TORVEXVEX-58422 format. One record per residue (C-alpha): residue number from 1; x, y, z. Coordinates in nm, 2 decimals. Example, Ala and Ser with C-alpha at 12.3 -4.5 7.8 and 13.67 -1.06 7.14 Angstrom:
<vovos>
  nr      X      Y      Z
   1   1.23  -0.45   0.78
   2   1.37  -0.11   0.71
</vovos>
This chain:
<vovos>
  nr      X      Y      Z
   1  10.79  14.05   8.65
   2  10.91  13.72   8.76
   3  11.28  13.67   8.85
   4  11.48  13.36   8.89
   5  11.73  13.38   9.14
   6  12.00  13.18   9.25
   7  12.20  13.17   9.62
   8  12.54  13.35   9.65
   9  12.81  13.13   9.46
  10  13.19  13.15   9.55
  11  13.29  13.26   9.19
  12  13.63  13.18   9.21
  13  13.57  12.84   9.33
  14  13.39  12.75   9.02
  15  13.59  12.92   8.74
  16  13.88  12.74   8.92
  17  13.71  12.37   8.89
  18  13.61  12.47   8.53
  19  13.93  12.54   8.45
  20  14.10  12.25   8.65
  21  13.87  12.02   8.46
  22  14.02  11.81   8.14
  23  13.67  11.83   7.99
  24  13.48  12.16   8.11
  25  13.16  12.04   7.93
  26  13.12  11.73   8.06
  27  13.19  11.83   8.42
  28  12.97  12.11   8.42
  29  12.63  11.91   8.59
  30  12.87  11.79   8.85
  31  12.99  12.13   8.92
  32  12.66  12.30   8.92
  33  12.53  12.01   9.17
  34  12.83  12.06   9.40
  35  12.73  12.43   9.42
  36  12.40  12.40   9.48
  37  12.30  12.58   9.10
  38  12.08  12.46   8.82
  39  12.25  12.38   8.49
  40  12.09  12.68   8.36
  41  12.22  12.91   8.62
  42  12.60  12.78   8.62
  43  12.62  12.82   8.24
  44  12.48  13.19   8.26
  45  12.74  13.25   8.55
  46  13.04  13.14   8.32
  47  12.90  13.28   8.02
  48  12.98  13.63   8.23
  49  13.32  13.52   8.29
  50  13.40  13.46   7.94
  51  13.32  13.09   7.91
  52  13.45  12.94   7.70
  53  13.75  13.11   7.64
  54  14.00  12.99   7.90
  55  14.21  13.33   7.89
  56  13.90  13.50   8.00
  57  13.85  13.30   8.25
  58  14.17  13.30   8.42
  59  14.12  13.66   8.44
  60  13.81  13.69   8.58
  61  13.95  13.40   8.84
  62  14.21  13.63   8.92
  63  14.01  13.98   8.96
  64  13.71  13.76   9.15
  65  14.06  13.60   9.41
  66  14.21  13.97   9.42
  67  13.85  14.15   9.51
  68  13.72  13.84   9.73
  69  13.40  13.93   9.52
  70  13.31  13.57   9.54
  71  12.97  13.65   9.51
  72  12.72  13.68   9.21
  73  12.36  13.67   9.13
  74  12.33  13.42   8.86
  75  11.96  13.44   8.79
  76  11.82  13.62   8.43
  77  11.50  13.79   8.38
  78  11.23  13.58   8.27
  79  10.97  13.78   8.00
  80  10.63  13.89   8.10
  81  10.36  13.63   8.08
  82  10.04  13.66   7.94
  83   9.73  13.42   7.96
  84   9.71  13.13   7.71
  85   9.31  13.12   7.52
  86   9.25  12.83   7.79
  87   9.40  13.00   8.10
  88   9.72  12.85   8.12
  89  10.08  13.03   8.18
  90  10.19  13.15   7.81
  91  10.49  13.41   7.75
  92  10.54  13.60   7.43
  93  10.80  13.38   7.24
  94  11.15  13.51   7.31
  95  11.51  13.46   7.19
  96  11.76  13.26   7.43
  97  12.08  13.07   7.39
  98  12.00  12.72   7.55
  99  12.21  12.43   7.66
 100  12.22  12.21   7.34
 101  12.17  11.91   7.60
 102  11.85  12.07   7.73
 103  11.69  12.01   7.37
 104  11.48  11.70   7.22
 105  11.29  11.58   6.94
 106  10.97  11.44   7.03
 107  10.90  11.14   6.80
 108  10.51  11.18   6.88
 109  10.53  11.46   6.59
 110  10.87  11.50   6.47
 111  10.95  11.30   6.14
 112  11.25  11.07   6.19
 113  11.61  11.21   6.25
 114  11.81  11.17   5.90
 115  12.15  11.07   6.06
 116  12.34  11.07   5.74
 117  12.23  11.41   5.68
 118  12.35  11.51   6.05
 119  12.68  11.34   5.96
 120  12.73  11.58   5.66
 121  12.62  11.86   5.84
 122  12.84  11.81   6.17
 123  13.14  11.72   5.91
 124  13.13  12.07   5.74
 125  12.99  12.28   6.03
 126  12.86  12.65   5.93
 127  12.78  12.84   6.23
 128  12.60  13.08   5.99
 129  12.42  12.82   5.87
 130  12.24  12.70   6.23
 131  12.03  13.02   6.26
 132  11.71  13.02   6.55
 133  11.59  12.74   6.60
 134  11.18  12.70   6.75
 135  11.14  12.53   7.04
 136  10.84  12.47   7.31
 137  10.95  12.45   7.67
 138  10.78  12.19   7.88
 139  10.71  12.18   8.23
 140  11.04  12.00   8.34
 141  11.25  12.30   8.19
 142  11.28  12.05   7.87
 143  11.28  12.20   7.54
 144  11.10  12.00   7.25
 145  11.21  12.10   6.92
 146  10.97  12.23   6.69
 147  11.14  12.34   6.38
 148  11.55  12.27   6.31
 149  11.63  11.90   6.47
 150  11.83  11.84   6.17
 151  12.06  12.16   6.26
 152  12.02  12.12   6.61
 153  12.14  11.77   6.60
 154  12.43  11.87   6.39
 155  12.53  12.13   6.60
 156  12.52  11.86   6.90
 157  12.80  11.64   6.73
 158  12.99  11.94   6.64
 159  12.99  12.11   6.99
 160  13.07  11.72   7.15
 161  13.39  11.72   6.93
 162  13.49  12.06   6.99
 163  13.58  12.36   7.25
 164  13.30  12.53   7.17
 165  13.00  12.63   7.44
 166  12.74  12.36   7.35
 167  12.46  12.68   7.33
 168  12.20  12.75   7.04
 169  12.01  13.02   6.99
 170  11.65  12.94   7.03
 171  11.29  13.14   6.98
 172  11.11  13.00   7.29
 173  10.73  12.94   7.30
 174  10.60  12.84   7.63
 175  10.25  12.73   7.77
 176  10.17  12.50   7.46
 177  10.03  12.12   7.53
 178  10.22  11.86   7.34
 179   9.88  11.91   7.06
 180   9.93  12.29   7.05
 181  10.32  12.17   7.01
 182  10.22  11.96   6.71
 183  10.00  12.18   6.52
 184  10.24  12.45   6.51
 185  10.51  12.23   6.43
 186  10.31  12.14   6.12
 187  10.21  12.49   6.05
 188  10.61  12.63   6.08
 189  10.65  12.32   5.81
 190  10.38  12.42   5.58
 191  10.30  12.77   5.58
 192  10.65  12.89   5.47
 193  10.74  12.91   5.09
 194  11.02  12.69   5.00
 195  11.28  12.82   4.76
 196  11.21  12.78   4.40
 197  11.52  12.64   4.17
 198  11.51  13.01   4.04
 199  11.54  13.12   4.35
 200  11.84  12.92   4.47
 201  12.00  12.98   4.08
 202  11.96  13.36   4.15
 203  12.14  13.34   4.52
 204  12.42  13.15   4.37
 205  12.46  13.38   4.10
 206  12.49  13.67   4.34
 207  12.73  13.48   4.55
 208  12.96  13.44   4.21
 209  12.92  13.08   4.21
 210  13.21  12.95   3.95
 211  12.95  12.71   3.76
 212  12.65  12.92   3.74
 213  12.88  13.17   3.57
 214  13.01  12.95   3.33
 215  12.64  12.83   3.20
 216  12.49  13.12   3.19
 217  12.79  13.22   2.96
 218  12.81  12.93   2.74
 219  12.40  13.00   2.74
 220  12.51  13.34   2.64
 221  12.66  13.20   2.33
 222  12.32  13.08   2.19
 223  12.14  13.45   2.29
 224  11.99  13.22   2.63
 225  11.93  13.40   2.96
 226  11.88  13.19   3.23
 227  11.55  13.34   3.43
 228  11.17  13.21   3.54
 229  11.01  13.35   3.24
 230  10.85  13.18   2.92
 231  11.03  13.37   2.64
 232  11.16  13.19   2.34
 233  11.50  13.31   2.42
 234  11.47  13.22   2.82
 235  11.66  12.91   2.96
 236  11.49  12.77   3.25
 237  11.64  12.40   3.29
 238  11.89  12.49   3.53
 239  11.95  12.17   3.69
 240  11.94  11.98   3.38
 241  12.23  12.24   3.26
 242  12.44  12.16   3.55
 243  12.43  11.75   3.48
 244  12.53  11.79   3.15
 245  12.82  12.00   3.24
 246  12.90  11.71   3.50
 247  12.86  11.47   3.26
 248  13.13  11.66   3.01
 249  13.17  12.02   3.12
 250  13.10  12.30   2.96
 251  13.18  12.19   2.62
 252  12.92  11.93   2.62
 253  12.66  12.20   2.71
 254  12.77  12.42   2.41
 255  12.71  12.09   2.14
 256  12.38  12.01   2.30
 257  12.19  12.38   2.30
 258  12.37  12.42   1.96
 259  12.19  12.11   1.81
 260  11.87  12.18   2.02
 261  11.85  12.56   1.86
 262  11.95  12.46   1.52
 263  11.69  12.18   1.56
 264  11.40  12.38   1.68
 265  11.53  12.75   1.65
 266  11.18  12.88   1.75
 267  11.02  12.61   1.98
 268  11.10  12.68   2.35
 269  10.98  12.27   2.42
 270  11.31  12.21   2.28
 271  11.50  12.36   2.57
 272  11.28  12.08   2.82
 273  11.51  11.92   3.13
 274  11.48  11.63   3.01
 275  11.55  11.66   2.67
 276  11.87  11.87   2.75
 277  12.00  11.62   2.99
 278  11.87  11.33   2.74
 279  12.09  11.50   2.42
 280  12.38  11.56   2.72
 281  12.35  11.15   2.77
 282  12.39  11.04   2.39
 283  12.68  11.32   2.31
 284  12.86  11.16   2.62
 285  12.82  10.81   2.52
 286  12.85  10.77   2.17
 287  13.18  10.90   2.02
 288  13.17  11.15   1.71
 289  13.29  10.86   1.46
 290  13.00  10.64   1.53
 291  12.74  10.91   1.56
 292  12.68  11.21   1.31
 293  12.58  11.50   1.46
 294  12.45  11.67   1.16
 295  12.24  11.37   1.06
 296  12.10  11.38   1.42
 297  12.00  11.72   1.40
 298  11.80  11.67   1.13
 299  11.61  11.39   1.29
 300  11.54  11.59   1.58
 301  11.40  11.84   1.32
 302  11.18  11.59   1.14
 303  11.00  11.57   1.53
 304  10.84  11.82   1.77
 305  11.02  11.85   2.09
 306  10.65  11.73   2.23
 307  10.66  11.43   2.03
 308  11.02  11.32   2.19
 309  10.87  11.38   2.53
 310  10.54  11.19   2.45
 311  10.73  10.90   2.31
 312  10.95  10.90   2.66
 313  10.68  10.89   2.87
 314  10.53  10.60   2.68
 315  10.87  10.39   2.66
 316  10.82  10.33   3.06
 317  10.63  10.06   2.95
 318  10.92   9.90   2.81
 319  11.21  10.02   3.03
 320  11.28  10.19   3.38
 321  11.44  10.50   3.42
 322  11.43  10.90   3.45
 323  11.29  11.11   3.20
 324  11.62  11.22   3.05
 325  11.74  10.84   3.05
 326  11.41  10.81   2.85
 327  11.45  11.07   2.61
 328  11.80  10.99   2.53
 329  11.66  10.64   2.45
 330  11.39  10.78   2.21
 331  11.63  11.02   2.08
 332  11.87  10.74   1.96
 333  11.58  10.52   1.87
 334  11.49  10.79   1.61
 335  11.82  10.82   1.50
 336  11.88  10.46   1.39
 337  11.53  10.47   1.20
 338  11.64  10.73   0.98
 339  11.87  10.62   0.70
 340  12.21  10.57   0.78
 341  12.41  10.33   1.00
 342  12.26  10.23   1.30
 343  12.43  10.26   1.66
 344  12.40  10.04   1.97
 345  12.07  10.10   2.17
 346  12.08  10.34   2.44
 347  11.97  10.09   2.68
 348  12.23   9.86   2.59
 349  12.50  10.06   2.58
 350  12.48  10.28   2.94
 351  12.60  10.06   3.23
 352  12.29   9.95   3.45
 353  12.36  10.09   3.80
 354  12.49   9.86   4.02
 355  12.37   9.70   4.36
 356  12.70   9.57   4.50
 357  12.88   9.83   4.68
 358  13.19  10.02   4.51
 359  13.52   9.92   4.69
 360  13.51  10.27   4.83
 361  13.24  10.18   5.02
 362  13.36   9.89   5.15
 363  13.67  10.05   5.27
 364  13.45  10.31   5.44
 365  13.25  10.05   5.63
 366  13.55   9.89   5.74
 367  13.71  10.19   5.85
 368  13.41  10.29   6.04
 369  13.37   9.94   6.23
 370  13.75   9.94   6.30
 371  13.71  10.26   6.43
 372  13.44  10.25   6.67
 373  13.57   9.92   6.80
 374  13.91  10.09   6.87
 375  13.73  10.39   7.05
 376  13.54  10.11   7.28
 377  13.85   9.93   7.34
 378  14.07  10.22   7.42
 379  14.10  10.49   7.64
 380  13.92  10.75   7.39
 381  13.76  10.99   7.58
 382  13.46  11.10   7.34
 383  13.18  10.91   7.17
 384  13.21  10.57   7.09
 385  12.85  10.56   6.90
 386  12.95  10.73   6.59
 387  13.23  10.81   6.38
 388  13.22  11.19   6.41
 389  13.53  11.39   6.31
 390  13.71  11.39   6.63
 391  13.69  11.01   6.62
 392  13.85  10.97   6.30
 393  14.12  11.24   6.39
 394  14.23  11.06   6.66
 395  14.20  10.68   6.48
 396  14.40  10.83   6.17
 397  14.67  10.93   6.43
 398  14.67  10.63   6.64
 399  14.70  10.45   6.27
 400  15.01  10.67   6.16
 401  15.13  10.60   6.53
 402  15.12  10.22   6.47
 403  15.28  10.26   6.10
</vovos>
């Protein structure tokens, strides 16, 4: 067994240096250098004495001073080595808490970091969702991320803006070449089974998600149950149901499902997601004064669900849009072809998606520009290259103070 042992160190002096520091995390590299320690050994030592809890660190400092017990082996046992297939040193993967700063994503095989996704994850940070990252230890004691770069980046940004210790749990692979890292990265991201829509729905049901409960109660009124099966009373289009509820609440979903069941009581294809969402568009956009729902039900009953779907696919030649909107277009087209008053065509009634930034988006962009400029010009001690939660708070306090 290989043991890495640091020289004897003055624990009391180190603890005092950290406690006196205004920004302890930023001071750690300097403190480590001053005491001839690696950053890893310093962090291990501090963790043994309560870091980052300052109250526990002060108690440890008092005990060290009183006992004059200033020495501690800051080393840790390393896992036993085993030879790799090519004879190079390799160990069984092991789990360790690693400094966030020691991790990096190798662009040679890693996908590009989605900064917006990172910002969203950092803003709504939840430690329960970080999990364990897969990393490969390089020869320079840096760790290449194999799986979890977005979780790492979110934790990195979150930890920078808080007083938490910037460590993250990792499963460490050793003795890998860059090519082997790339291969393992590929296998980690292709061999794991992704959650299906039904898996997610089932988990949300177990967690008591209010929207899941409301939708299932609404469908139960029509003798439908949510599930992955293919029975006549099984409803599978959960995402479309949620989108309909977003448009007009469970009342709209009740109307949509009621019309579908009345038009096609024995045809499971009527509960197709595009038809459900498309009919939701129709009933949300047209008032009951202009659209006769009884006539609409009769019109739908005169066409098989698969015929509507085929017409929606064919409509791509004339219109752009998703299948739900193309289905809505076909429903209104068939309605207008029947006997009775006509309504405005769907693609005329619906408002086109604006490419012009909204007032909210323009305001956010202006806020971001001003906040970053303020951070660079003031004595702000944090990062000035991104608009993190801490900078937002500081800038808002600055604005409030100047009001």
